[in-house]
Residue, then its C-alpha position, 0 to 999 in steps of 0.5 A: x234422424x232424432x224424434x227429439x232434439x233440443x239445443x241450447x234450451x233456456x227457460x224459467x219462470x218470470x225473471x227467474x231462469x231454471x235452464x241455462x243451455x240444456x242440449x239433448x236427443x232422443x230417437x223413436x223406440x228409446x227410453x231416455x232418463x233425466x236424473x237430478x236432485x229436487x230443484x235442478x230443473x227436471x219439470x221445467x225441461x218437460x214443460x218447456x219441450x211441451x210448449x208450456x213455457x216460453x223458451x230460447x233456444x231450439x226444440x226439434x221434433x221429427x226433424x221439424x222446428x217446433x220452438x214456440x208452438x202451444x201445447x195443443x199444437x205439439x199434441x197434434x204433432x206427436x208430443x204427449x206429456x204426463x205431468x207430475x201428479x197425473x192429471x186425470x180427470x177425477x170425476x170421469x170414468x176411466x173410458x171417459x178419460x181415454x176418450x178425452x185423450x183421443x180428442x185429435x183422432x176419429x171416433x173409430x180410431x179412439x174406440x180401437x185404441x181404447x181397447x188396446x190400452x185396456x188390454x195393456x192395462x188390465x187393471x184399468x179394464x176392470x175399472x172401466x166404468x169406474x171414476x178416476x178419482x176413486x182409484x188408487x195411485x198406481x191405477x191413476x198413473x197407468x190411466x194417465x199414460x194410457x190417456x197420453x197414448x191415446x194421441x198415438x205420440x212419437x214422444x211421450x214425456x213422463x214426469x216422476x211416473x213413480x211419485x208416491x207408488x209402492x215399489x210393486x206398482x212402480x214396477x208394473x208402471x215401468x213394465x208397462x212403459x217398456x211394452x209401450x215402446x216395444x209396441x209403438x216404438x215411441x220415444x220416451x223421455x222420462x224424468x224420475x228420482x227412482x234412479x235405480x228403477x229408471x236406469x234399468x229400463x232406460x237406454x240412455x241418461x242425462x244428469x241435470x244439475x242446476x239447470x245444465x246437463x252435467x253428465x250423460x251416457x248409456x244407462x250402463x255407463x251412468x250406473x258404473x259412474x261412482x260419482x252418480x252412484x253416490x249421488x243418485x243410487x245410494x251407493 
């Protein structure tokens, strides 16, 4: 059974239709990347899945229909969304941000998981009492991911996690994503313009153009496709 199944998804903003019938699947323990140029609808896709937009079509999570559920309901059902720009609470410390991320869980579980993610992200442990707004972009991205994981999601949505980060920092962030999948079996749907790096860690991928899926396959298949290599891999 798929962790996430999207069928014929249509979404947009007011009268502007951005997604025009998108279908995709993702299973637990799998990293799936969505590639596409600016304006293709990648961010809209994640917003639609996480309940931030009104949609037509079907979104199924762990076998249950969740189309039309509000974002806070979807968090309780196992969806965590790290938006573009990270969205950390700048005036709160690292630890306070993590505790906010665990609002659906017991105090004991929050304490246990906060320690767990601070172990995964040692830089965050070093800055446990530091305000998020005073940290580097890479550290804030790690915090945003760790905070999302505090809800123990079955589905993690990541919107451009490499945006604005140096290559070495981006590699650290992507390695952490792989560690999460290996440890928890969480399914990860990642929107990313750094196609080279994304395809190195992904199991499968989809290519989105003007609101429609135009290609899909394993990461190896997409990496070997000449049209995708020219469009997204700089080859």
